[in-house]
N, C-alpha and C positions, 0 to 999 in steps of 0.2 A: 607683335605682343606688347600689351600694356602689365605693367606690375603694380600691385598693390602691398604695401608695408608701411608701418610707423619709425620714426623717430622722435621721441623722446615728446611729442606734444600728447598724445593721450594718453600717458601716463599722467597728466593732471586730473583726468576722471578716473584713476584709480583709486579711489577715498570712500570716506562713510558717509559723502554728505547727504541730509535727508531733508526732503524737498516736500512739496504740498499736495502735489499731483504724482501719483506713486502709480506707474503700468505695474509695479510687481503686487501691488495693494489687489489688483484686479485681476492679474493674471497666473497662472501658474506657470513651474519652472518649463516644461513645455512649450508652452505658447511664447514664454519670455523668448526661447532660443529661436523660437520660428520668427520673431519680432526683429533678433537681431541680424538672422539670415538674412531677410527679407532686405533691413538696411544697408547690409553689408551689400546686398547684390544689389542694391537701387543705386548705389555709388557708383558700382562698376558699370552696371545697365546705361546710365546717363553718361559715360566716359563714351563707351563703344557707340551709345547713338549720336554722340557730336560727330563720329569719323562717318559713319552710316548714312548720317543725312547729310552731310554734304558730300560725301561720296557719290550718293543719289543723285543730288544735284548737278551735282557737273557729268552725269553722265556715266559714270565705273559701274561695270558688273560685279556686285559683291556675291561672292560665290558663299560665306559662311559670317552668322554672326554669332560669336560665341561667348558665352559668360564663363570663366574659365577655361583653361589649357589642358593638354595631355589629351589621353584619351575620352572619346565623346561618350556620355554617358545617356543622353538621351537626344534625339533631334527630330526635328519634322522640318518639312520642305514649303515654304508658302511662296507664291510665286517662283521666281529665279534663285530665291536665296533660301538656303539651310541655316534654320535657328537652333542653336544647340547648347546645352549645358555640360563642360568637360569636368574632367576627376581633378583637377588642380586648383583649388580653388583662390589663386595668388591675383587674378587679376582677368583678362579677357582680350579679346582680339578679333576683329573684323577682316577676314580674309578676302581681297581683292585681285581679279583678274591681272597679273601682270606684278604683282607684290605679295611675298609671300615670305615670313623670316625665316621658315625651315627651308627654303630654297631660294635663296636671295638673286640666285642667276637669273631669275625671270625677269629682273630688273632691265637686264641687258641683251635678251632675248629678241632678235627681229621679227621672230614670226608674230610672237604676243605685243610686240610694241607697234606694230602696226594695225593691230585690232583698236579700232576706234574707244571702244569702250574698256580697254583695259586700262589701267592706273598708269602704266608707263609712257602711254601716248597722251596722257595730258600735260599741260602747261606747267612750268616749272609754280607758277602762281598759284595751279589750282591745286597740285599735290602739296603745295605746302598748307593751304587751307583745310585740305582733307586732312592732313598729319595733325595741327595744331587745333582742329575743333574738337578733340577728345578732352584735351586739356582747358580750350575755353569752356565747351560745357561743364567742366567740374568747377572752374572758378563761378560760373553763372549760379549752378545749384546750389553750390558753397554760401553763396550770397543768401538764395530763397531759402537755403534753411536757417542761417543765422537770422535772416528776416524773420521767419514765422516764428523761434525762437524765441527772439527778443520781442515779440508782439505778444507771444504768452506770458514771458515775465522768467526770465533765467536769475536764478539764486546761486550766486559763487560766493566763495571765500571774500569776508571782508578783507580790507588791508591792514588789517591789526595783527600784531604780533602776539601770539599766544605762549609760544614754548621759543626760548632761548636754551641751546645746551649749552652745557656749562664747558670754560676752554675753549670754545668755539670762537671766530674771527669777530663775530656780532658780539658774545659777551665779552671779549677784550676789550670792545670798542665801547662797550657802555649802553649797549640796547636793552632794553629792557620788556618784561611782558607787560600788555597794554597800550604799547607805544604805537600809534596811528602813522603808516607811512603815506605819504602822499607824494613824493614824487623818488624816482628811482633813474640814476644815470641822467636827471635833468629831465623825464618826462612822467608826466601824471602816472601815478597807480592808484587805479579803479576798484583792482579787486588784488586777492594775495595771487593770484597767478600773474601778474606784470612783475610782480616780485621775484616771483620764481622765475620766471625768463630774463629779467635783467642782471639776475646773479649769475642763471647758467649758461647765457650767452654773451656774458662778459669776458672779455680778452685781457683787461688789465683789474685797477680797484674798480668797487662799487661806492656810488655815492649815496647815501639814503638821508632825504629827506622828511620830515615828520614833527610829531609833536608827544610828548611824555603825556600821562593821565592826569598830570597836574596842572596842563595846559603850557607848559614850556617847551618852546622848539629848540630842534636840533638837526645839525647839518654834519654827518658823519662819514669821511672814507675809510673804506675797510678792504683790507685784502683776501677776497676770497681763499678758500679752501681747496685745493687742485687735486688731493690726493686720492678721490673717490671716481667715479666714473664721469660726474659732472662737476665744476666748481660749485661751493656753497657757502653758507656763511653761518649755519649753524642754526637757524629758524623757522618756525612751523605756525600755522594760521592758530589763530585765537578761538575761544568755546565762547557761548553766551551764557547769560543767566539764566537762561528757561534749561529745564531738562529734558533730556531727548526723547523723542519718538521713537519709538522701536518697534519692530515688524509682528512682535507678538504683544498685542495691545493691554495685556493681564499682567505683562511681568513690570514688575517695579525698577525704575533706571536707577539701580544702584548695586554695587559688586557683593556677592552673597558673601557673609559672614563679617561686613566691614560694620563701622561704627552707622552708617547712612541705613544698614539693612538690620541694627536690632533698636531702632526707634518704636516707641509705644504708637506712634501715626507715622503711619508708612507716607513716604515720598512717593508722588505719581508722574506718570509721562505727562511732560509740557506744563510740570510747574515754575511758577517765576519767580525766584529769588526776590524778595524787596528789602530785606532788613537781616542782619546778624547781631542779636542785641540790640543795640539804639543806632548801631552804624547803617545807614540805606546805602544799600549797595547800587552802584552803577554800573559795573564791566564786572567781567571775570577775573580779572587780573586782581582786581579791588576783594571780590570774593575769596580767593584762594590766599590773599592777604589778611583779611580778617579773620578766616577759619585758623591760618596759621598761627596769628597772631593770640588767639582765644583757645589753643589746643588744652592747656590746663584747666579747662572749664567747663562745665556743661555748655553749650551753644544751643541760642534759642536763635532758631530760622523761621522767617515769615514768610511764606510764600503764598502767591494770588493764584488759585486753581479756578478753572472753567467747571462749573456745576451742570450747566445745560447748553447745549452745542446750538439748538434751537433759538434760545432768547439770549445767548453770550453772557447769562448769570454767573457770577464769580464769588467767591469767599476766599476771606484772608484766612489763612490758617498757621498754627504754630507747632511748630516741630524741636522736641529737642535732642540735640545730640551729646550724647558721653563723652570724655575724652577717652583714646585708645592709646596705652603703653604700646612703647615698641615691642615686636618679639623678635626674642635674641634665641643664640644657643649660646651663649655666655663665653665667647670668643673675644679674645684683646688681640688683637694682632697689630703688626709693626708699621707705623705710619711712614709712606711713602715718601717721593719730593713732591715741591709745588710745580704744579704745570702748566698754570696760567696767572698773571697777575691783571688785574681788570683797572683800563685808564680811568684816573681820578678816584682812585679807591683809598680807603684807609691803608690798606696792605701796600700800595704805591707810596703813599706818602710816610711809610713806616722806613722804606728802605727794602722792601722784599724781593728779591729775583725769583725768575723761574731757575729750576734747580737747586734751591735752597731745601734742606731738609728740617723740621721742628723736632725739637729735643725736649725743650722743656716749655711749659706755659703757664705763667706766675707762680714760678718755683716747682710745678710737678712734673714727673717724666711722663712724655707722651707716649701712650701704647700700652704701660702698665700701670702708672698712676691715673693718668687721665685717659681716657678711652679714645681713641682716635677716631670712632665713629660718633662720638659726643661734640667733636671741634664744632661743626655748624651751631648747635644751641650754645655751647660755651661763649661764643663771641658773640651771638644774641643776646644772651641774657645780662652779659659784661656791657653792653653797646654804651653807657654810660661811662664807665670806668677806665680808665688807662689798664693797659694789659700788656706786661712783659714775655716776649718771646725769644727763645734761643735757638737758634738754627745753624745749620752745619754746612757751611758753603764751602763749596769745591774751588779753588784758585787754582787756574791755569799756570803750571811749571813750578807748582809751591804745593805745600800741604793743606789739607782743608782746615779751615778755619770755625770757632762757634762765635759768630755773632749776636748782640744781642739787640732786637727792634722792638720799640716801643710805640704801641696801637694809643692815638691820643683820640679821645672823644670831640676835642675840638677840632680836629682833621679830617671828621668823618662826612661825607654829604649825605643828606637824609635820604636819597632815593636810593641809596643803596643799603639802609638799615631798615625800610619798612617789610622786609622779608626774612622770616626766620628761614632755616633749614630745611633740606629733606624735602622740596618742592620739584625738584628735575626729575623730569620721566623719563629715566633711564633704565627701565624696567627689562626694557627687551634689547638692549645696545648697550655698547662699551660706552666707557664715559669717566671723568673722574668726578669726585664728589666738590660740590660748589660750598664755600664759607661764605655767603650773600654779605652778612652784616660786615665783613672785612674785606670782600674782593678779592679772592683768589680760592685757586683749585686746587686738589690734592690726589693722590689716590694711596690705597691701603694695599701694602705689599701682604699676600697670603701665608705667612708665616706667625703662627702661634707664637705669642709673647707673655700671655696670662690665660689661665681658665678661672673662670669667676665660680667661687664656692654653689655647690647645690643647683648647678645650672645643668641641663640638657649635657652640654660639652663633659662636664668635669665626671658624671655619671659614667660616661660612655667612655673613660679613660682618655681624655686627650690629652695631650702634655703641651709645655712650652716647647718650643723647637719644631712642632710638627708643623710639615708644610702640607698646604693643603692644596688639593689637585683637581676634584671635581665636585660640583653640589648639585645634587638634581631634587627637584621636587616633584612630587607624585602623590596621588590620592588612593588609598588604600583600597584593592577592587571590592570589597564591600559596603565601602564609604561611596565610592564611585555610583554603585547600582542605586543608593538611596538617592543620589544627586539627581541622576539622569541627564546630564547637560555636558555633552564632550567640551564645550566652549570653557566648562569651572574646572574638569577633571585632566583636563590634557597635562602630562608631564614635560618639563621645561627643563632642560639642564644650561649648568653654568660651568665651563670650561675653562679653567686656568691655563691657556694657552692661545696662540694665533689658529688653532682650527676650526674652519667653518663649516658646519652642519645643520641637517633640518632641525630645528624646536634646540638647537645649541646657541647657546651665548657665550662667545669669545672673550674674554678678560683678565688681564693681572690685576683689576682692583677688586678688592673684596666688597667695596662699597654697592657693586651691583649688583651681587647675588643676595647682599642684605637689604636692599630697597626689594626684590622681589619678594622676601619674606614679608615683607606689611603687605603684599597683594594678595598672595597663596595663602589665605589664611587656614585653608581646611587642609593644607598639604603636609606631610611629611616631607624630611629631608634624609637623601642617601650621602652619606658626605665621605668622600674619598681623600684620605691623605696617605704622606710618606712619613716613617721615622726610622733614620738610618738606615736609608735605602729600600725600605720593605713597605711595599703598599697594603694599607689597610682599609676597611671598608665599614662604617658604620651607620643605622637608623636612627635618626633622633626627631622627636617632635617638640619643634620652638615653643620657650615659654613667654610669658609677657615678663615684662622686663622689673626687678626688683634690685635695689641697693643693700645687701645683706648689713652694711654698716649702717644707714640712713633708712629706716622704715618711711620717713616722709619725704623722701625723695622722688619728684617724678621725672619721666622722660617721655612724652608722648609725642606721636604720630601726628604730624598735621592734616593730612588729608583723610576724607571722610569717607569716600567711596560712591560718588554719585557720579552718574552718566551724564555731563552736561551737553546741549546740542551745540553743534557749530555756530560760530558767530557767521551770518551770512548778510549778502549786500544785494537786493534783486535789483536786478537791470532789467527794465521795461520801458517800451517806446510809447509815448501818449499818441501818437496819431500817424498813418500810414506813411507818411514824407520821413518824420523821423524813425519809423522802422525800418524804411530802405537805408535810409542814413548811417544807422546803427551796423544794419546786416553788412552794407558795401566797404564799413570803415574795418570793421573785424574782418573780412575778407581780406583788405589790404594789408592789417597787422598780420594777419597769419601768415599770408606770402613772405612778410619779411621778415617775419619771425623762422621761417624754412630754411630761409638762405641762410638768414645768421647763424641758424644751428649746424649749417654744412660749411661756413667759415668756420666753426667753432670745433667741427670733426676735424678738418684738414689742418687746423690748427694744433691740434691734440688738447685743446680744452676739455674735450666731451669725449667721453668713451665710444666705441662702437657700441659695448653693453648697453647702450639706450635704443638700441634698435629693438622693433616688435616686430614677430612676423604675424601669419593669419592665427596661430594659438593664443597670442599675448593679444590680438586685438577681439577675436571672440570673447575671451575672459573680459575684458576692459567693457567692452561693447555689453555684457551680459550684467554688470554691475550698474552700468549707467542707467540700464531700465528700470530701476530701481531708485534711482533719483530724480525721475519725471521726465514727461514727454518733451519738453523745452530744453532739458538738457542730450537727452539722448539725440535730438535733433541738432544740436550744438556738437556735440561728438559728430555725426554724421558730414556736418559742414568742414570740421577740423580734417576729417578723414576725407574728401573730397579736397581739399588742398593738399595735403599729402599725396595723394595719387596724382595732383595735376604737376606739382613740383616734381615730384622724382622721375615721372615719364618723361620729362620734358627733361631733364640731365641727358647731357652728349653723350650718351652708350649707346653703341650700335644694338640693334632691335627694338630700343625703346622709341619712342616719338622724336628725343630730343637727338638720338643717334640720325633717325630719317632727316631731320631737318639739316643737319651738318651735311649732309651728301647732295641735298635739293641746293643748299647756298654755294655749295662747291660749282654745282651744276647752272646754277644763276650767274655766278661770277664768271666760269671759263669756259659759257657755252657747250657744254660737251659733258657727258655723263660721266661718272668714277670707273676707274679701271674695273672690270668684272673681278678679277684676282684679288684687289684691294677689297670690295664691298666683300666679297666671302669670307676673306680672314677677319675682315671685323666683325662681319657678322658671330662667326664662330668664337671668335673672342668675346665678344659681348655676350653671346647665348652664355659660353661659360662663367663667366660675370656674374651674371644672374642666376645661376644655376647654383655658383658656391656663396651667393648672398641669400638663398634661398636655406640653403643648407645653414649656414650661418644662425640665421635667425630663427629657425627652427630650433636649433642647439639651444639659442639662449631663452627661448620661451620655454622648453622642456627646464632647462636650468633654474628659471624663475619658478616655474612651479613646484619644484621637488627640493626649494629652500626653507 
């Protein structure tokens, strides 16, 4: 019996990469599932074909060749062998005379052993060849899948950092958006996949080598965060300066209701951003920074657009994007503690420590006079000025003390100054709020300190000391019917607790739902809070920010709402020899990664939650069909490696378990005891069934999150 499941590897394909050659553009949903079934069936088929071919070559009578196991759904007999499709699509088996996983006693039955065509009558060497043939076949087909994929050209995320989660190990170490990683742990990083694997399979610190956007090099040693299901440093792949190509060719690559959606001249799919104002754009990190730096003015964006697909004629088009004020409820909440301080930052130079709580900034009380949400912009706007911050610091064995920190512009590193705040993508996950100009992160306690006059919260009767419990963004039913797009109207709830449910972001940081408020532009807010133990709920409509005391004051959101395409790197072989070399090299690396993955599992660095079963594999395979023929072949190659490595583990009923018994027989010159075989087989079968149940549970759990 041979089992197919996945550990971690194919999760890399569970993304939104957009490739040039798309199956989904040519096929309907039904045909896509058909191709998925054919692809997965082919991987299993080649594995079993290896067993079958060598068994026939050795003169063994093959009773049944089955894709899947359990009850037979369909079968037909050709020659002496029955060919079947069985009910449980976890793998398959080749049933030979004298070898039956369901009846292991056949291995030692004398009557069967005397039959020259029985498996048990063959030499140890022949039986080893039969058992290992499936794994070898999978390695060969994996190399072929990879080679064909590289001959077509595989587009994979480039080894460029696009996201650095505030407060994460990478953020603390000084990794910046736009950084190119050239090596990880001493090995060349060709794609972002190398970075993911290098971090996830590292048992100790991670070494990153690369260069910043200004060309300066770095060599950083980072301790991964191991609190999740696998080690992470808090980075994500980069986007490009080209707008995305969407499945709907008529849809604009912008989020509904954003500044980019309200322009006189519309953005179109595959527009290439050339300039913002007078600044020539070379990377997505630079595009983000420039858009943020110019957020208080009309941003003049020059794009290059393909006018004629046949002649490849292009035109340069100017699009003007107006500033977008922050949307707010009018709540000023308590400033929480500092959660992280960046290496080499102004905050570190000023003596700031994790756990400090900001009390005053330049004489203004934080939370009542100076809005805690405004801190990222305050430090950006005063980046050339001295800033005095008073913090409350808890001292072990003593009372908390108020300490004054001085932020001196002479101490600031320029690379930490070129990005205003509110650029971090933490809308759908928890995380602290970053102050990039100073190099620290903090959280906002969901306790109301002040309600701004004439604001939605003011008119709803919310008062200081009210404690926020839940914020739900929703589109009223009538409005949802007009929009007619579930992706733009699905409700999202932010719960101020540790509870984790579908469509619920658990957080204790008010900045997280506040960031969501800037994204869900046509949503209303259902706010739940408590006052003196009594729970209350009100419905609010966020409004554009205004300062009643200063009509000229502005506070604008830096993002404009465009959908950029991923930054991809095309791996393509120039000739047949290089094609085979790349295919074999990728096969070797994939096998090594699989064994490193098992090492991480056994050490506890990687969680069992990284397993996927048939439901998860089918789901990922379905998504991969939308990413192109080459990527689908790459996926099948990875799956072949999974099948080969997992089935050669020394677990009874798997190929590796059979090999252990054969090695014993070869060394001792006698077959293992029948009782030992029976007990080991039943133990192995119970283990496999338990593993199947686990991965199905994990698949279902992921589907419901």
